[in-house]
N, C-alpha and C positions, 0 to 999 in steps of 0.2 A: 836078316833081322838087324844086324849091326848097321847096315846101310840105311834102313828105315829110320832108326834112332838118330843117325847122323843128320839125315835130311830134316827131321823134326827139330833138332837143335839149331840147325842153320836157318830155319824158316823165320821170316819176320812177320809176327802176328800184329794185327791191328789192336786187339784188346786181350786181356787175360780175364777169364770168367770162371768163377768157382761154382760148381753145381753140387748141392747137398741134397741127396734124394736116396731113400732106402729101397725104392723100387728100381731094380737093375734095368728093366726094359725102358722105363720112363727116363732114367738117367742117360741111357745110350741114345735114345731118340733126341733128347735135348743136346747131347754132345755132338752128334752128327750134324744136326741142324746148324748149330753155332760154328762148327768147324768149316762148314760149307761157306760161311760168311767171312772166313779168314780169322776167326778168333781162336786163341789158345784156350783149351778147356781143361780145367782141373776138376777132379771128381772126389766126392766123399760120400760114404754110405750112411752117415749119421752126423748129428750135430757135434758130437765130441771130436770126431775126426775132422769135421769141417772147420772147427775153431782153430785147431792146430795148423791146418793147411793155410787158413787165412792169415794167421800171424806170420807164417813162414814165407808165403809167396806174395802177400799183399795184392790181391786181385783188383781189377778195375770195377768188378761187379760181382755180387753174390746172388744166386738163385737158390732158394731153399724151400724144401717141403716143410710142413708144420708139424705133423704128427709122426714122430719116429723116435726110436730109442737105440742107444742112449744119447741123450741130448736132443730135446725137441727144438722146433724152430724158434719158439719164443725165448728159450734159454740161450740159444745160439745168437739171436739178435741182441739180447741184453749183454752178452759177453763182448760182442763186437763193438757195441756202443760205449762200453766201459773202458775200452783200451784206446789210448790216443792214436796208435798207429792204424787202427781199423775203424775208428769211430765214424769217419766220413765216407766209407765205402758204401755205394748204393746197394740196397737190399730189396729183393723182390721175393715175396712169398708165393708159393703155389699151394692151393688147398681147395677142397670141395665143400668146406664148411663155412657158412656165413659168419659164424661166431669167430672162426679163425681169421677171416679177412678183417673183421672189425677190430679184434684184439691186436692183430699184427700192425694195423695202421696206427692204433692208439699208442703202441710201444715204439713207434718210430720207423716202421718199414716205409720204403719209398713207393712201393707199388705192390700189386698182387695179381696173380693169374688164377682164375677159377678153373678147376678141373671139371670136365676135360677142356683143353684149349687147343686151338689150331696153331699151325706153324706161323701163320700170319700174325696172330695175336702175340705169340711168343716173341717174334722178331720185332714187332711194334713196341712192345714193352721194353725190350732190351735196348733198342735204338733210342727210345725216348730217354731212358735213364743215362745212357752213355753220352748222349748229346748234352744233357743238362750238366753232367759231370765235366765235360770238356769246357763248357761255358764257365763253370766255377773255376777250373784250373786256369783258363785264360785270364779271368778277372784277377786271380791271385798273382799270376805272373806279371800282369800289368801293374798291380799295386806294388809289387816288389821292384819293378823297373822305376816307377814313379818315386818310390822311397829312396832308391839308390841315387836317382838324379837330384832329389832334394837334399840328401845328405851331402853329396859332393859339392853342392853350392853353399849350404848353410853351415855345415859342421866345422870346416876349417876356421871360419870367422868366429863362431861361437866358442870354440876351444882356444883360439889364439888370443882373444881379448883378455881373459883372466890370466893366461900364461904370461903375457907381456907384463902385466902388473906384478906378478910374483917374481919374475926374473929381474925387473927393474929395481924393486926394493931389495932383492937379494944382492944384486951387484953393488948397490950403494952401501949396504951394510958391510959387505965383504971388503970393499976398498976403502971406506971412510969410517969404519967402526970407532976408531980412536977419537975422531973429531965430532962424533954425534953425541948429543945430549941423551940422557935416559928417556926423556919424554919423546924425543924424535925417534929413538929406537922402538919405543912402545907403539908409536903411531904407525911406523912402517910394519911392525909385527902385526898390528890389527889389520892393516891393508892386505898383507899376505894372507891372513886368515879369511878375510872377506872374499878375496879373489879365489882362494882354494874352495870355499864353500860354494861359490857361484859355479866354478868348474865342475864340482861334484854334482850339483843340481842339473846342469846341462847334460852331463853324461847319464844321470839317472832318468831324466825325462826322455832322452833319445832311446834308451834301452826299453823303458816302459812303453813308449809309443810303438816301437818296433814289435814288441811282444803282443800288444793288443791288435795291431793291424795285420801282422803277418801270420799270427797263430789264431786269428779270429776269436780273441778273448777266450782261449781254451781254459776252462776251469781247472784242469790239471796243472797247467803252467802257472796260472795266476791265482792258485788257491790261497796263498798267503793274503792276498788282497780281499778275498771273499770271507775270511774268517770273521766272526762277530764276537762282540763282547758288550756287556752292559755298562754304560757310563752315564754320568751326569753331563749331558750334552752341552748345557749352558756353560759350565766351567771349562769343559774340554775345548769348545770353540773359542771361548774368551781368551784362553791361554795362547792359542794359535794366533788370534787376531792381534793381541798385544805384541807378540814376537814379530809378526810381519810389519806392523806399524813402526816398531822400534828400528828394525833393519832398514826400513825405508826413510828413517829420520822424520817421521810424520805422525808421531804419537798423538799430537794435539788435534789432528784432522780426523781421527777415528771415532765413529759413532757406532755403538753396539745396541742392537735391539733383538735380544735373544730370548727364546722361550725356555724356561727352566723345565727340568724333568729328566727322568731316567729312561734311556732308550737302549734297546739292543740293536746295535748297528755294526757295520763293517767300519771300524775306526780308521783302517788304512785308507779306504776309499773316501770316507767323509773328510778326513783331514787333508787328503791330497786335493780334493775338489775345492774345499774351503780356502786352502793356502794359495792355490794357483789363481783362483778368481779374485781374491783379495789383493794378491801381489800385482795382478794386472790392473786392478782399479787404482792402486797407488802409482803404478808405473806410467799409466796413460792419463794422469790428471796432474795438475800443478800443485805444489805445496801451498797450504793456506785454504784449500777447498775441501769440503767434507767428503769422506768416504764412509758410506753406511753399510754395515754388515748385519744381516737379519737372519733369523731362523724362526719359523712359525709352523704351527700344525693346522692343516686344512683337511678335515675328515681323517682319512687313514694315510694321508700324505704328509711327509716332512718337506718343507720349503726352505731352501737356502737362497738368499738374494743379496747381490752386491750392487751398490749404486754409487756412481761417481759423477763429478761435474767436469769431466775431461773433454777432449776434443771430439769424441763420438765417432760414429761411422755412418756412411750412407747405406741405404737399403741394398745397393749393389754389393758393397763391401761385406755386409752381413751375410748375404747369400753366397759369397765367395770365401767365407771363413774356411781356411784349410791349414793343415800343418805346415810349418816353416814359412808362413806368410806374415809379413808385417806391412801394413799399408803406409804409403808415403814415407818410407824409411829415409829417403834422401832429405826430407824436410824435417822429420822428427827423429831425434837421436836415441830414443829409448832402445835399449839392447834387449835381446832375447831371441829365442828360436821360433817364437810364434806357436809353441806347442801347448801352452797352458790351457787355452780355451778348448782346443781339440781334445786333449787328454781328459779334461773335465767332462766334456760331452760323452766321450766313449765310456768313461767310468760310470756316469749316470745311467747310460743305456745298459751296462752290465747288470745293474741292480733293477732293471725294469722301469727306469725313470726317464726323464727328458731334461734338456737344457734349451732355453730360449733366450734370445738377445733382443732387447729394445734399445734403440739408440737414435740420437739426433745430433747432427753435426754441430759442434761447438756448444752443445748443451748437455753432454754426458751420456752415459751408458748404464743400463740396468741389465744384469744377467740373472736369470732365475732358474734354479734347479729344483725339479720336483721328484721326490723319491717315495715310493710306496714303503711305508714303515709301520711297525706295530704302534699302537697308541701308547703314549708315555704315561707314567704313573701320575704325573702332574703336568698340566698344560695350561697354566695361567700366565699369559704374556706379561713381560716386564720390559719397560723402556729405560734406557739410561745411557749416559755418556761413559766413555772409557775412564 
């Protein structure tokens, strides 16, 4: 007996599959079939035991009966989907009830097997789910590899630029403090603050992008962004716009066209999208040209739109918009990680919305974000300058 256990521990299994089934004969049949294919099979006689085993062993696939006690298949599936560690595990229901099949698929099951089933149909369903999961893992690994490569190229420069400014001012103050006028000290202090704020924003954007991309916008991880509150959106966005314009030293270029009204929104996401798009509009247009920030209601959708008269992009560049990319950087010296537009698009998609770009070379760019939102208490547009 000890030798058998040792051989089982030493074996290299292709996949780990959890079978949750209260019928011992059915469970044994599934186990033997899958073991012949080289899979490690874990067994549980009910949903309650299955949940514990899934959390402990993190199988590659779960096959579960529907009607069993304690812990039926529906409750088991709901528990798996509610836990970050088990939420992505493929789940196959086995049942002889049409209602069970329909309800299982509605609750997020990946597939189902109708009882009675053949060995061929069992293996077909298992192979299909595992193959799809392998593709997902491959894509995630590729995304991680691409992210690491992009970070290695862009992060050193983006972190180094503000650090150089901070160190430069610090060295001057440290060595020549007695010779500096109060106004000069104040100016250098302001430069240090500006550089530090830029450094903090770069770090925050990289961290946010990594969380969205690598964790697939997991609501558990990004829950602070998804929390909502009721705000006067006109005043909320106006305050952000004035701050961005002031930081860009282009307050006179800002044109606001905002719809007043109270909205229940994710203020974290709205403010991030609005800030990044407006900052880009100022960054990639020249002083003295208008930058227009708009919000409006179109049916049940809230529209955010930024328009500038900057250098614009070609249709090819629009199609290649990606994180860490700045086009023609050798010609144009605007700094940044290239993350603003990508983060805004990802955040809009998290809320079920979209982001589109319309641009013409040397004639400016308009970025439009559409978000499904509750209707405001008041939706009478107002136009005005800042």
